[in-house]
VOGUKOL-832699 format. One record per residue (C-alpha): residue in three letters; x, y, z. Coordinates in steps of 0.05 Angstrom, whole numbers, plus 5000, padded with zeros to 4 digits. Layout:
# residues N
AlaXYZ/...
This chain:
# residues 594
Met413263355195/Lys414162615182/Arg407762265162/Pro405861725214/Thr406161005191/Ser399360655191/Phe397460155245/Asn396759615191/Ala403759735167/Asn406559645238/Val402559005247/Leu405258735181/Arg412358905200/Leu411658555267/Trp408457955234/Ala413957925182/Ser419257895237/Val415557375278/Ser414056965216/Leu421256945196/Leu423256705266/Leu417856175267/Phe419655895200/Thr426955885219/Phe425255485281/Tyr420055005253/Asn423254875185/Leu430354715205/Pro434154305153/Leu435253555162/Ser440753355211/Asn447753335184/Ala448252585191/Gln441652465155/Asp443552945100/Thr450252595090/Ala447151905090/Glu441652085041/Ala445652494993/Asp452652215001/Val455852895000/Asp461753205035/Ala460753295110/Thr461554045102/Leu455154085061/Ala447853975078/Thr444153745017/Ala437754115000/Ser433054064942/Ile435653414915/Ser429253024902/Ile421953214893/Asp419352504898/Ser414552764952/Ile410453074897/Thr408352374875/Ser405852204945/Arg399252364980/Asn402253035000/Gly403553174927/Gln396353034910/Trp394253524964/Phe399054034936/Asn396153954866/Thr389354104895/Thr391854744928/Val394354994861/Ser387754824827/Gly390654244787/Asn396054674756/Leu401754214777/Gln404753864716/Ile410453404701/Ala415753844669/Leu416853564600/Pro422953824561/Pro420454184498/Gly423653674453/Ala420353074488/Pro414752994435/Cys420252804385/Tyr422152194426/Asn418351564442/Asn419751604516/Leu422252034573/Gly423951514625/Asp417451124637/Leu413151654602/Ser410851564531/Thr411952244498/Tyr412052184422/Asp407152634384/Ser408852764311/Ala404653404307/Lys407653694371/Cys414553494348/Ala413653864282/Asp411454474321/Val417554454366/Lys422254384307/Ala419054964270/Asn419555414331/Trp426055204364/Ser429355864346/Asn423056274359/Glu423956674423/Gln416556794435/Trp414856054428/Asn420255874478/Thr418156394529/Asp410956154524/His413055434537/Pro412355224611/Ile419755064622/Ser423755204559/Asn430055634564/Leu432456094508/Trp439555814515/Pro439155054524/Tyr446455014547/Trp443755104617/Thr439254494610/Asn445454074594/Asp443254124521/Thr438853524531/Cys433053254491/Arg433753714431/Pro428053624381/Phe432453354325/Pro433752614340/Ser435952154285/Ser430251704306/Pro424551754357/Ser427651154391/Asp433651574411/Thr434351734485/Cys431152354515/Thr433552534585/Arg431253084631/Gly438053404641/Phe437654034681/Tyr430354174666/Gly426054154729/Asn421853554747/Tyr415253904760/Val412254584743/Val406554974773/Leu403055404721/Ala400855924772/Lys394656314756/Thr393356664823/Arg397456934880/Gln394756354922/His398155874874/Val404656254883/Lys404156234959/Ala402255494959/Thr408255324915/Ile413155714959/Asp410255405022/Phe410754694993/Ala417954804970/Arg419855075038/Leu416254525077/Tyr419553955037/Asn426254285027/Leu425654294951/Arg429754674901/Leu425055224876/Val426055594810/Ile421956204792/Arg420756284717/Asn416656824683/Thr419456754612/Gly425956354611/His429256944576/Asp435656804614/Phe442956774593/Met445456494660/Gly441455864675/Arg437356144732/Ser430655954701/Thr432055214708/Gly435254734757/Tyr436453994764/Gly430853644802/Ser427254284816/Leu420154504825/Ile418855084776/Leu414155644794/Asn411755924727/Thr408656624732/His407856734657/Ser400256754664/Phe400357394706/Lys398357854649/Asp394458414684/Val396459124664/Ser393559764692/Phe395460474670/Thr394161114708/Lys395561834688/Arg396862034760/Tyr400161584811/Asp397561714881/Gly401561204921/Pro406961344973/Gly412261864957/Ser412162524920/Tyr411562254849/Arg404962434816/Gly406162284743/Gly403761714700/Ala404860994720/Val403260274700/Thr402359654743/Val405059044706/Gly403758314721/Ala409657834727/Gly408357494660/Ile408258124616/Gln413858194565/Gly417358804537/Arg414258884468/Glu407558664495/Leu407759234545/Leu410359734495/Arg404359604450/Leu399559704508/Ala403160344527/His402660614456/Ala395160464456/Gln393960944514/Asp390861624502/Pro395661964497/Pro401061444484/Val406461334537/Val413260994542/Phe417260674598/Val424360434609/Gly424459714584/Gly429359234552/Glu431759214480/Cys429458494469/Pro421958404459/Thr421257764500/Val424358014565/Gly419757894625/Phe419058604650/Ala417258484723/Gly421957904735/Gly429557854735/Tyr429958454687/Ile427958974739/Gln430458574799/Gly437358574766/Gly437159314748/Gly434759324676/His437959744621/Gly434859904553/Pro434260394495/Leu431460954539/Ser436360864596/Ser441061424574/Phe434961874574/Tyr431261654637/Gly435861174676/Met435460444694/Ala428860074696/Ala429759964771/Asp430160724779/Gln422960784756/Val419760294806/Leu414360564852/Ala411659924883/Phe411759164883/Glu406658624901/Val410458014925/Val410057354962/Thr415857255011/Ala419756625026/Ser415556545089/Gly409156575048/Leu406957285063/Tyr403257715013/Leu406258415017/Ser405359084983/Val412359374982/Asn414060104969/Glu418160674999/Arg413660695060/Leu411759955069/Phe417859515080/Pro422760025050/Glu428859585060/Leu425759015019/Phe423459534968/Trp430659774961/Ala433359074952/Leu428158874900/Lys430359454857/Gly436659164828/Gly438858704885/Gly438258054845/Pro433257624807/Ser429357084845/Thr432857284909/Phe428457664959/Ala421257494940/Ala416857234884/Val414357854848/Leu406957854828/Ser406958554798/Val411059184794/Thr408859904786/Val413460374747/Lys413461084721/Thr411161224650/Phe412861824607/Pro409562154547/Asp411461834481/Leu416762244446/Pro419662304376/Ala426261954362/Ala431461844308/Ala435761244290/Val442161084252/Gly444260414225/Phe451460244208/Asp455259654178/Leu462559514168/Asn464058804147/Phe467558334098/Thr463758634040/His467359294054/Thr474359044070/Leu478358424084/Asp484158804114/Pro483958674190/Asn487759314205/Val482759734165/Tyr476859374196/Trp479059444268/Lys480960174257/Gly473660274236/Val471159924299/Asp475560374341/Ala472760994308/Phe465860774333/His467160514403/Ser472261034423/Arg466561534420/Ala462261174471/Asn462561774518/Arg460162224462/Trp454161784449/Val451861754521/Glu453262494533/Asn448062614479/Lys443062154515/Met443761624461/Phe443460864464/Val447160424415/Tyr446159684403/Tyr451559324364/Glu454258634346/Leu461658524337/Met465957954311/Pro471757914262/Phe469758284198/Arg462658434223/Leu460759064260/His453259134256/Ile449959724291/Gln442459724292/Pro441060214317/Phe443860844346/Val437761114384/Gly436761864394/Pro430761994439/Asn427462664425/Met432062774365/Thr430762934292/Lys434462604235/Ala438663234227/Gln440563234300/Ile442762504303/Asp446462584237/Glu450363154268/Val452362744329/Val454662154286/Lys458162584233/Pro465162614265/Met465561854265/Leu463561814192/Asp468262384174/Glu474062004207/Leu472361374168/Asp471961764103/Ala478562104117/Glu481861434130/Gly478861124068/Ile475060604109/Pro468760374071/Tyr462060264106/Ser454560324095/Ser449660714138/Trp442660994140/Ser438861474185/Lys431561604197/Glu426861994243/Tyr420461744274/Ser414362094304/Ser414661634365/Tyr419461184402/Tyr414560624391/Asp415160684315/Leu422760694321/Tyr422760064364/Leu418459664316/Asp422359894255/Ala429559924276/Phe430559364326/Glu431358654300/Asp428458014330/Glu433257534363/Ala433656774360/Ser433456244415/Gly436355544416/Met443655754424/Ser448455364466/Ala453355864495/Leu456956124556/Ile457156864568/Gly461457374603/Gly460958124603/Arg463858784625/Leu461359474640/Phe466160014617/Thr465660684653/Gln466561364623/Lys473161414659/Asp475460764627/Met473661034559/Thr477061694572/Glu483461404599/Asn484060744562/Ala479460704502/Ala484960374461/Gly485759834515/Val478259714519/Asn477759654444/Ala483759184442/Ala480558734495/Gln474158694454/Arg478258524393/Phe481857974432/Ala475057694453/Ala472357694382/Glu478657384353/Asn478556824404/Gly471556574391/Gly467457094427/Phe461357444398/Ile460458144427/Ile453358394439/Gly454559114456/His450459664488/Val452960384492/Val448760634549/Gly449561164603/Pro443961134655/Gly447461624702/Val449462184656/Gly446262834681/Met441162464724/Pro439562494798/Ser441961914840/Ala437061354852/Asp435861004919/Asn436260274900/Ala440859674900/Val443559754829/Asn451159754826/Pro453360484833/Lys458160364775/Trp452160384728/Arg451761134742/Glu458661204710/Ala457360744651/Ala458960894579/Ser458660194548/Phe456659494568/Ser458658874529/Ile456058164533/Met461157654508/Ser457857014482/Tyr462056394469/Thr458555834430/Ile459255114453/Glu457354504413/Gly451254134438/Asn455253484446/Ala460853804486/Thr463953374541/Leu464853604613/Gln472253724596/Asp470254144535/Lys465554564579/Ala470854654632/Ala475854894580/Ala470755374550/Gln469155644619/Asn476455754634/Leu477256144568/Val471156574582/Thr473056724655/Asn480556714660/Val482956894590/Ile477857334554/Gly474557564619/Gln481257754649/Lys483058164587/Leu476458554594/Arg477558664669/Asp484758894659/Ala482559404607/Ser477259704653/Pro479859784724/Asn474060254739/Gly468859784710/Ala464059254736/Ala459658674714/Tyr452158594707/Val448358064746/Asn443457914689/Glu448557854633/Gly455057624663/Asp459657044678/Leu457256554732/Glu464556454749/Glu466057194754/Pro471657284805/Asn469457674866/Trp462357704837/Gln459458044898/Gln463758664886/Ala463258614810/Tyr455658574809/Trp453759034867/Gly459859414891/Ser458659784956/Asn451459544960/Tyr453058814971/Arg453858805047/Arg446959095057/Leu443958605006/Tyr447058005041/Phe444058225108/Leu437158325076/Lys437457645043/Lys438657325111/Leu433057725141/Trp427757585088/Asp429856885067/Pro433856565123/Leu432655855097/Gly434756005026/Val428055824994/Phe429856264935/Tyr436256074900/Ala439356374837/Arg446756304825/Thr451356904840/Thr445957294877/Pro446357534949/Gly447156964999/Thr448756424949/Glu456056394971/Asp453055995029/Trp450855454980/Glu454455014931/Val452454634869/Ile456253984866/Asp456453324827/Asn456453664759/Gly450654104775/Thr445953564802/Arg446153734877/Leu444854394912/Cys447554384982/Lys448254885039/Lys455154985067/Leu455654835142/
């Protein structure tokens, strides 16, 4: 017999529907004529979120009071190295020295109120290395103001203010973002990095049949931070999280799907979600799970970052900590300078992607000409002897072909120990475009040579491959969420990074984007007709991105976006509903298509 829905849930659903209608009626955009006159844009566009000058007015003072004084002018991280930012005096020698020392430090950048790991998306402005403090610092694509939210009331107040004054709103929990969604020209930034509450339970008793361990995670918690807390439990537990330690767990990571070192063993991060606490575009606080607002629950699990609601916390499954084994492998210019020998060695590795995922393994690798660095192969619940046996056919082939390499293997009593020992920290401060491609098991069975050739083409034309052999669908039950179904067929996923000089012109950037999308990207797509792309680590100019990122789930996601955010309060490029908007004038104006 179906369990009856509570009266409170019915009231909330009714209020949500009425609220959406009311906000649609009372918060209509400016008239077309006024928009065109104020913003000087094409008549087919209605400009939104252009200026936040209202924050300097009396209403802005009121807003700052509602967020307990946590509204700040958004200063680019490099501003202390310059005398001025516009009319503001910003020079501070001690702060400048700190910025310079930490420019490539991921944790420092994610702790900063508005910094982005990849400054390309800020227009590479105001870097902390001027020839003189009198050089010019401009704001670029950094936001104008930031709310350092400490409570859910601050989150609601910020969303309400952005909606009321038609401001471009950006949600940022860490700025660990390869696609520029954690910043935006002229925007008001909602920073949720202070939401650090974490609560573990050994028996989840919420809606649904699951009764195992769980953890509720605040929006500001990062991957390695959560892993340490999980390991400190009695007994220790693990969860499906990202490979990089600074990823904001409850933010775009899970809302985009979330893959990681345990995904071949347990599935995607979004598969583990039991509940969310959110604030909607209309300013409602909601608890969202499979019983309360199930359609929104479905969409938040992989339907797109900063798209359907501002997440305050997420509750996910935990699992007992488990032993694990790792292998490291290098093939580079110290081993051979013969390109044919080198690429034959790369093929011996990547052609076995299906073998790795069939054995529930995850592999993280970096690839460029004369540098294949694998650190590590991860074998959850494996011994050293077991992982050596899985990797042995690859090493035997290399030995038989006379291809030199170096490798190591090791076993660990816990996954936590493996993670701390085998994974390497990453650096921030890069200026780069990215593309990416998910290769399915069918692609690797039918066209491994073509896939490998496409990756070689990318590497030999300026691309740096950051690869993940991962199979979150192998031998696992299907999951009811918005993640692209192609992830259930995955064998390998590659990010392709293309470095751009910080002083690149608009023409340089356009040429680089064309190379990433239409030359290298097309090679990757042609080699993988059964493949897909990943919303969190993909090309913003991905052709037919709706299908590439979400496949058959997109139509439903578009409908839910219109239902839960009819005014487009939440905007993040290439997410559901954003085809109804356009960024024009070299990224400085966000306008709604009419």
